[in-house]
C-alpha positions as CSV (number, residue, x, y, z in Angstrom):
1,M,-117.2,-13.0,72.2
2,S,-118.3,-9.4,72.0
3,S,-118.9,-9.6,75.7
4,R,-115.5,-10.7,76.3
5,R,-114.1,-8.0,74.2
6,H,-116.2,-5.3,76.0
7,R,-114.8,-6.4,79.2
8,L,-111.2,-6.3,78.1
9,A,-111.7,-3.1,76.7
10,R,-113.2,-1.4,79.9
11,L,-110.4,-3.1,81.6
12,L,-107.5,-1.8,79.4
13,G,-109.1,1.7,79.6
14,S,-109.7,1.9,83.4
15,V,-108.0,4.1,85.9
16,E,-106.8,0.9,87.8
17,M,-105.2,-0.6,84.6
18,A,-103.4,2.9,84.0
19,R,-102.2,3.0,87.8
20,A,-101.1,-0.6,87.9
21,Y,-99.6,-0.5,84.2
22,T,-97.6,2.5,85.1
23,T,-96.1,1.1,88.4
24,C,-95.3,-2.4,86.7
25,A,-93.5,-0.5,83.9
26,L,-91.3,1.8,86.2
27,L,-90.3,-0.9,88.5
28,S,-89.4,-3.3,85.3
29,V,-87.6,-0.5,83.5
30,F,-85.6,0.7,86.5
31,G,-85.0,-2.6,87.8
32,S,-84.1,-4.4,84.5
33,F,-80.4,-5.1,85.6
34,A,-81.8,-7.0,88.9
35,I,-84.7,-8.9,87.0
36,G,-82.0,-9.9,84.5
37,S,-79.4,-11.0,87.0
38,F,-81.9,-12.7,89.3
39,T,-83.6,-14.7,86.4
40,S,-82.2,-14.2,82.8
41,Q,-82.1,-11.6,80.1
42,A,-84.8,-13.8,78.2
43,T,-87.1,-13.1,81.1
44,M,-86.7,-9.5,81.0
45,N,-87.2,-9.4,77.1
46,T,-90.4,-11.3,77.8
47,I,-91.5,-8.8,80.4
48,I,-90.6,-5.8,78.1
49,A,-92.6,-7.6,75.2
50,A,-95.7,-7.8,77.5
51,L,-95.6,-4.5,78.7
52,C,-95.7,-3.2,75.2
53,A,-98.4,-5.6,73.9
54,I,-100.5,-4.3,76.9
55,G,-99.5,-0.7,76.2
56,A,-100.3,-1.0,72.6
57,G,-103.7,-2.3,73.7
58,I,-104.5,0.5,76.1
59,L,-103.6,3.1,73.3
60,V,-106.2,1.3,70.8
61,V,-108.9,1.5,73.6
62,R,-108.0,5.2,74.4
63,R,-107.6,6.1,70.8
64,E,-110.5,8.6,70.7
65,E,-108.7,10.5,73.7
66,L,-105.4,10.7,71.6
67,S,-104.6,13.2,68.8
68,P,-102.7,11.3,65.9
69,L,-100.2,14.5,65.8
70,R,-99.6,14.2,69.3
71,V,-99.0,10.4,70.1
72,A,-95.0,10.7,69.9
73,P,-92.6,13.5,69.4
74,S,-91.6,13.9,65.6
75,T,-88.0,13.9,66.8
76,L,-88.5,10.6,68.5
77,L,-90.1,9.1,65.3
78,A,-87.4,10.6,63.1
79,F,-84.5,8.8,65.4
80,L,-86.4,5.6,65.5
81,A,-86.7,5.5,61.8
82,W,-83.2,6.3,61.3
83,T,-81.7,3.9,63.6
84,L,-84.0,1.2,61.9
85,A,-82.7,2.2,58.5
86,S,-79.1,1.5,60.0
87,V,-80.0,-2.0,60.5
88,F,-79.8,-2.4,56.8
89,W,-76.0,-1.4,56.4
90,S,-74.9,-2.7,59.9
91,T,-72.2,-5.1,60.3
92,A,-74.5,-7.5,62.2
93,S,-78.0,-7.1,61.0
94,S,-79.5,-9.7,63.3
95,T,-78.1,-8.1,66.5
96,S,-78.8,-4.6,65.3
97,G,-82.6,-5.5,64.6
98,R,-82.8,-6.9,68.2
99,A,-81.2,-4.1,69.8
100,W,-83.6,-1.6,67.6
101,A,-86.8,-3.6,69.0
102,A,-85.6,-2.9,72.5
103,L,-85.1,0.6,71.4
104,A,-88.6,0.8,70.3
105,G,-89.9,-1.2,73.0
106,Y,-88.7,1.0,75.8
107,A,-89.9,4.1,73.6
108,L,-93.2,2.6,73.4
109,I,-93.7,1.9,77.1
110,A,-92.7,5.5,77.8
111,V,-95.3,6.8,75.3
112,V,-97.9,4.8,76.8
113,V,-97.2,6.1,80.5
114,G,-97.0,9.5,79.3
115,H,-100.7,9.3,77.9
116,I,-102.3,7.6,80.7
117,R,-100.5,9.5,83.2
118,D,-100.4,13.4,83.9
119,T,-97.0,14.9,85.1
120,L,-98.1,14.9,88.8
121,Q,-99.0,11.2,88.7
122,T,-96.0,10.1,86.7
123,V,-93.7,11.7,89.2
124,R,-95.5,10.0,92.2
125,A,-95.2,6.8,90.6
126,L,-91.8,7.1,89.6
127,G,-91.0,8.4,93.3
128,D,-92.6,5.2,94.8
129,A,-90.7,2.9,92.1
130,L,-87.3,4.4,93.1
131,R,-88.1,4.3,96.8
132,I,-88.4,0.6,96.4
133,L,-85.4,0.0,94.2
134,L,-83.2,2.3,96.5
135,A,-84.3,0.7,99.7
136,A,-83.8,-2.6,98.3
137,S,-80.2,-1.6,96.9
138,L,-79.3,-0.4,100.6
139,I,-80.6,-3.7,101.7
140,A,-78.8,-5.8,99.3
141,E,-75.6,-3.7,100.2
142,I,-76.2,-4.2,104.0
143,M,-76.5,-8.1,103.4
144,S,-73.5,-8.3,101.4
145,G,-70.9,-5.8,103.0
146,I,-71.9,-6.1,106.8
147,L,-74.0,-9.0,107.7
148,L,-72.6,-11.6,105.3
149,D,-69.5,-9.9,104.4
150,V,-69.9,-11.8,101.0
151,P,-69.8,-10.1,97.3
152,F,-73.2,-10.8,95.4
153,R,-71.3,-11.2,92.1
154,F,-74.4,-12.1,90.2
155,L,-75.6,-8.7,90.9
156,G,-72.4,-6.9,90.7
157,I,-72.5,-6.0,94.3
158,Q,-68.7,-5.9,95.6
159,G,-69.7,-5.7,99.4
160,N,-67.8,-2.4,100.1
161,L,-70.5,-0.7,102.2
162,A,-68.6,-1.0,105.7
163,L,-65.4,0.4,103.7
164,G,-67.5,3.5,102.8
165,G,-68.0,2.4,99.0
166,P,-68.1,2.5,96.0
167,I,-71.5,0.7,96.1
168,Q,-73.5,-0.4,93.1
169,G,-76.8,-1.4,94.6
170,L,-79.2,-3.3,92.4
171,F,-78.1,-1.2,89.1
172,G,-74.9,-2.9,88.2
173,T,-72.5,-0.3,88.3
174,R,-71.6,2.8,90.5
175,N,-72.1,5.3,88.0
176,L,-75.5,4.1,87.2
177,L,-76.5,4.0,90.8
178,G,-75.3,7.6,91.0
179,V,-77.4,9.1,88.4
180,I,-80.5,6.9,89.5
181,A,-79.9,8.5,93.0
182,V,-79.6,11.9,91.5
183,I,-82.8,11.6,89.3
184,A,-84.6,10.0,92.6
185,V,-83.6,13.2,94.8
186,I,-85.2,15.4,91.9
187,T,-88.3,13.4,92.1
188,F,-88.6,13.3,95.7
189,V,-88.1,17.0,95.9
190,V,-90.6,17.9,93.6
191,E,-93.2,15.3,95.2
192,W,-92.6,17.3,98.6
193,R,-92.7,20.9,97.0
194,S,-96.0,19.7,95.3
195,Q,-97.4,18.6,98.4
196,S,-97.9,14.9,97.0
197,V,-96.2,13.4,100.0
198,G,-95.5,14.8,103.5
199,A,-92.4,15.4,105.2
200,G,-92.5,12.0,107.0
201,L,-92.0,10.2,103.7
202,A,-90.1,12.9,101.9
203,I,-87.2,13.7,104.1
204,P,-86.1,9.8,104.7
205,S,-86.6,9.4,100.9
206,L,-84.1,12.3,100.3
207,A,-81.6,11.0,102.8
208,L,-81.8,7.7,101.1
209,G,-81.1,9.0,97.7
210,G,-78.3,11.4,98.9
211,F,-76.8,8.7,101.0
212,L,-76.6,6.2,98.1
213,A,-75.4,8.8,95.8
214,L,-72.5,9.7,98.2
215,L,-71.5,6.1,98.6
216,S,-71.6,5.1,95.0
217,A,-68.5,7.3,94.7
218,S,-69.1,8.0,91.4
219,P,-67.2,11.1,90.0
220,T,-70.0,12.1,87.9
221,V,-72.4,12.5,90.7
222,L,-70.9,15.8,91.9
223,V,-71.1,17.1,88.4
224,L,-74.7,16.1,88.0
225,A,-75.5,17.4,91.5
226,A,-73.9,20.9,90.6
227,A,-75.5,21.1,87.2
228,V,-79.0,20.3,88.5
229,G,-78.3,22.7,91.4
230,V,-77.4,25.6,89.2
231,A,-80.4,24.8,86.9
232,S,-82.8,24.9,89.8
233,V,-81.4,28.3,90.9
234,A,-81.9,29.6,87.4
235,L,-85.5,28.3,87.2
236,V,-86.4,29.7,90.4
237,M,-84.9,32.9,89.4
238,V,-86.9,32.9,86.0
239,R,-90.3,31.9,87.7
240,Q,-90.0,34.6,90.3
241,A,-89.3,37.2,87.6
242,P,-91.9,39.7,86.2
243,A,-93.3,38.6,82.9
244,R,-91.8,41.7,81.1
245,R,-88.3,40.6,82.2
246,R,-88.5,37.1,82.0
247,S,-87.4,36.8,78.3
248,A,-84.3,38.9,78.7
249,L,-83.5,36.8,81.9
250,Q,-84.0,33.7,79.6
251,W,-81.3,35.0,77.3
252,S,-78.7,35.9,79.9
253,I,-79.2,32.5,81.2
254,G,-78.4,31.0,78.1
255,G,-75.5,33.2,77.2
256,V,-74.1,32.2,80.9
257,V,-74.5,28.8,80.1
258,V,-72.5,28.8,76.8
259,L,-69.9,30.8,78.5
260,G,-69.9,28.1,81.3
261,L,-69.4,25.3,78.8
262,V,-66.5,27.2,77.0
263,A,-64.7,27.8,80.3
264,A,-65.3,24.3,81.4
265,F,-63.6,23.0,78.0
266,F,-60.6,25.2,78.6
267,L,-60.3,24.3,82.4
268,R,-61.2,20.7,81.9
269,N,-57.7,19.2,83.4
270,R,-58.3,21.5,86.5
271,I,-61.9,20.4,86.9
272,V,-60.9,16.6,86.7
273,A,-58.2,17.2,89.3
274,V,-60.3,18.8,91.6
275,L,-62.9,16.1,91.2
276,D,-60.0,13.4,91.8
277,A,-61.5,11.7,88.7
278,G,-58.2,11.7,86.6
279,S,-58.1,7.7,86.1
280,D,-61.6,7.8,84.9
281,F,-61.0,10.8,82.6
282,R,-58.0,9.2,81.1
283,T,-60.0,6.0,80.6
284,R,-62.7,8.0,78.7
285,V,-60.1,10.1,76.9
286,D,-58.2,7.1,75.4
287,L,-61.4,5.5,74.6
288,W,-62.7,8.6,72.6
289,S,-59.3,9.0,70.8
290,T,-59.6,5.3,69.6
291,L,-63.3,5.7,68.9
292,L,-63.0,8.6,66.7
293,P,-61.2,7.3,63.6
294,Y,-63.8,4.3,63.5
295,A,-66.7,7.0,63.3
296,S,-65.0,9.0,60.7
297,Q,-65.0,6.0,58.4
298,R,-68.9,5.9,58.2
299,P,-69.3,9.8,59.1
300,V,-73.1,10.1,57.8
301,Q,-74.7,6.6,58.5
302,G,-72.4,5.0,61.2
303,W,-72.0,1.3,61.7
304,G,-75.6,0.4,62.4
305,W,-77.7,0.6,65.7
306,F,-76.4,-1.9,68.4
307,G,-77.3,0.2,71.8
308,A,-75.1,-1.7,74.3
309,W,-72.1,-2.8,72.5
310,D,-71.4,-6.2,71.1
311,P,-68.2,-7.1,72.5
312,D,-67.8,-9.8,69.5
313,G,-69.0,-7.3,66.9
314,Y,-67.0,-4.9,64.7
315,P,-65.9,-2.1,65.3
316,F,-66.5,-2.9,69.1
317,N,-64.0,-5.7,69.3
318,S,-61.4,-3.6,67.5
319,I,-61.9,-0.6,69.5
320,N,-61.6,-2.7,72.9
321,Y,-58.6,-4.2,71.4
322,F,-56.8,-1.3,70.8
323,T,-57.9,0.3,74.4
324,G,-56.8,-3.0,76.1
325,D,-60.3,-3.1,78.0
326,R,-63.7,-4.5,77.5
327,H,-66.0,-1.4,77.2
328,A,-69.7,-1.9,76.9
329,S,-70.3,1.5,75.5
330,A,-68.4,4.8,74.3
331,L,-68.9,6.2,78.0
332,N,-70.6,9.2,76.0
333,A,-74.0,9.2,74.8
334,F,-73.2,11.7,71.7
335,L,-70.1,9.7,70.6
336,D,-72.0,6.5,70.7
337,A,-74.8,8.0,68.7
338,L,-72.0,9.2,66.3
339,L,-70.5,5.8,65.9
340,Q,-73.5,3.8,65.8
341,A,-75.9,6.0,63.8
342,G,-73.6,8.6,62.4
343,A,-73.8,12.5,62.1
344,A,-77.4,12.2,61.0
345,G,-78.4,10.0,64.0
346,L,-76.3,12.3,66.4
347,V,-78.3,15.4,65.1
348,L,-81.5,13.6,65.4
349,F,-80.6,12.5,69.2
350,T,-79.6,16.0,70.1
351,L,-82.6,17.6,68.6
352,L,-84.6,15.1,70.6
353,G,-83.1,16.1,73.8
354,G,-82.3,19.6,73.0
355,V,-86.0,20.5,71.8
356,A,-87.6,18.9,74.8
357,L,-85.3,20.9,77.2
358,V,-86.1,24.1,75.7
359,R,-89.9,23.2,75.6
360,S,-90.2,22.0,79.1
361,W,-87.9,24.8,80.5
362,L,-90.2,27.4,78.9
363,V,-93.2,25.7,80.2
364,A,-91.8,25.4,83.8
365,S,-91.0,29.2,83.7
366,V,-94.5,30.2,83.3
367,R,-96.6,27.4,85.1
368,R,-97.4,28.0,88.7
369,S,-97.3,24.3,89.7
370,V,-93.5,23.4,90.8
371,V,-94.2,19.9,89.3
372,Y,-93.5,21.3,85.7
373,A,-90.0,21.8,87.1
374,W,-89.4,17.9,87.1
375,T,-89.0,17.6,83.2
376,P,-86.3,20.3,82.7
377,L,-84.5,19.2,85.7
378,V,-84.3,15.5,84.7
379,L,-83.2,16.6,81.1
380,V,-80.5,18.8,82.3
381,A,-79.2,15.6,84.4
382,L,-79.4,13.5,81.5
383,A,-77.7,15.6,79.4
384,V,-74.8,16.3,81.8
385,D,-74.7,12.6,82.3
386,S,-74.6,11.9,78.4
387,L,-71.2,13.5,78.6
388,F,-69.7,10.7,80.8
389,E,-72.1,7.9,80.0
390,S,-74.1,6.2,77.5
391,F,-77.1,6.0,80.0
392,T,-79.4,7.9,77.7
393,L,-79.3,5.6,74.8
394,I,-80.4,2.4,76.8
395,D,-82.9,0.9,79.0
396,S,-84.0,3.3,81.7
397,G,-82.2,6.4,80.6
398,W,-83.6,6.0,77.0
399,F,-87.2,5.6,78.7
400,L,-86.6,8.6,80.8
401,L,-85.6,10.7,77.6
402,V,-88.6,9.6,75.8
403,L,-90.9,10.2,78.5
404,C,-89.6,14.0,79.2
405,A,-89.7,14.5,75.5
406,L,-93.4,13.5,75.4
407,R,-94.2,15.7,78.4
408,A,-92.5,18.7,76.9
409,G,-94.3,18.2,73.5
410,Q,-97.8,17.7,75.3
411,S,-97.5,21.0,76.9
412,R,-95.8,23.3,74.2
413,S,-95.7,22.0,70.6
414,W,-96.4,23.3,67.3
415,R,-99.2,20.5,67.0
416,E,-101.2,22.5,69.6
417,N,-101.7,25.3,67.0
418,I,-102.8,22.5,64.5
419,D,-105.2,20.8,66.9
420,A,-106.7,24.4,67.7
421,A,-107.4,24.9,64.2
422,Q,-108.9,21.7,63.7
423,T,-111.4,21.8,66.8
424,S,-111.7,25.8,66.5
425,A,-110.4,25.8,70.0
426,M,-107.4,28.3,71.2
427,P,-104.5,26.6,72.9
428,P,-104.6,27.1,76.7
429,L,-103.1,30.4,78.4
430,P,-100.2,30.0,80.7
431,D,-100.9,30.1,84.4
432,R,-99.1,33.3,84.8
């Protein structure tokens, strides 16, 4: 028996297991809609449960490599604790309990990946996974829209490729395909710039991601691309600035961002008109105006954690009734957090993403390797997308948020000072 345990422990702690686990986790998380459509949601739940069990075993075997203070960000633990508590005052406790289990499951998988793979290895693994899923999406769209000219309704594919879009790929909706394509482009560029892959693979990958983002015809893609582009330029400016001027430049960029947000708020109607996103925007405004009175009824604690909306549960069925639609989310991650987890949950969710963005931005500003730019740029994309979708609160979006928060905490955290004091070691100096 001891021999079997030793072999199992050696397997779970091996480099090969870390590589295989990361690949399986990324393909499963980002391909969750396709897996559930081809099989069933029960199959997808079983896969996530298996990944959680294996991941927990890996963390146990590698426990000597981990610092208890740095296993997970404190903001993540606080958000999970609050959403778990919300199950007790939820309007449907059993449904909320299952939704929280999914939230915790995806978070656990992200934590495991974050500890067994470094940033460069994670970027490479994610690049490979997204290349596979985007290529498969294009193949499915070609089969549906050109070769067979028949919609694949079980995948949500409408077969509009020959018409120039919109297309959904293997992700269910055009908006989800759009944000995944933007994140893929960020990943492919970082892979290329860090010399992890050659131009022969990077250029076709970028063409694939850009092509699918364009054909998704999602109005949020243009906003995401613009935000990531501006953030990339700002980050390059900070990285190239002399160290003595870097702090002032950071504050200046922060001021410009605040002014830009204020201007965007007052010019929102003109921006929507330019993007030709009027109908989508009106849908969101109607939904948000209907949602806010329900959120005000339970301003602090919310209605309980549900993740994706339960169409038959209150208050979601009532909101959908008055909007005359069948929404599966608030189409805004911050408002969804407010509705489900109250003001306390919204604050914790915002802190989780905000602290991670600031930490990762500061790290990317001083580290030489371009791979450190991946985390803040992905967080910028998630933050902007959260204004239009609830992607960041469920499945792959939540997984990415937790993974990025863990990466940011590993590189720059108050825990480093505590660890240094306990081990009599100094925190590592910046690369430049």
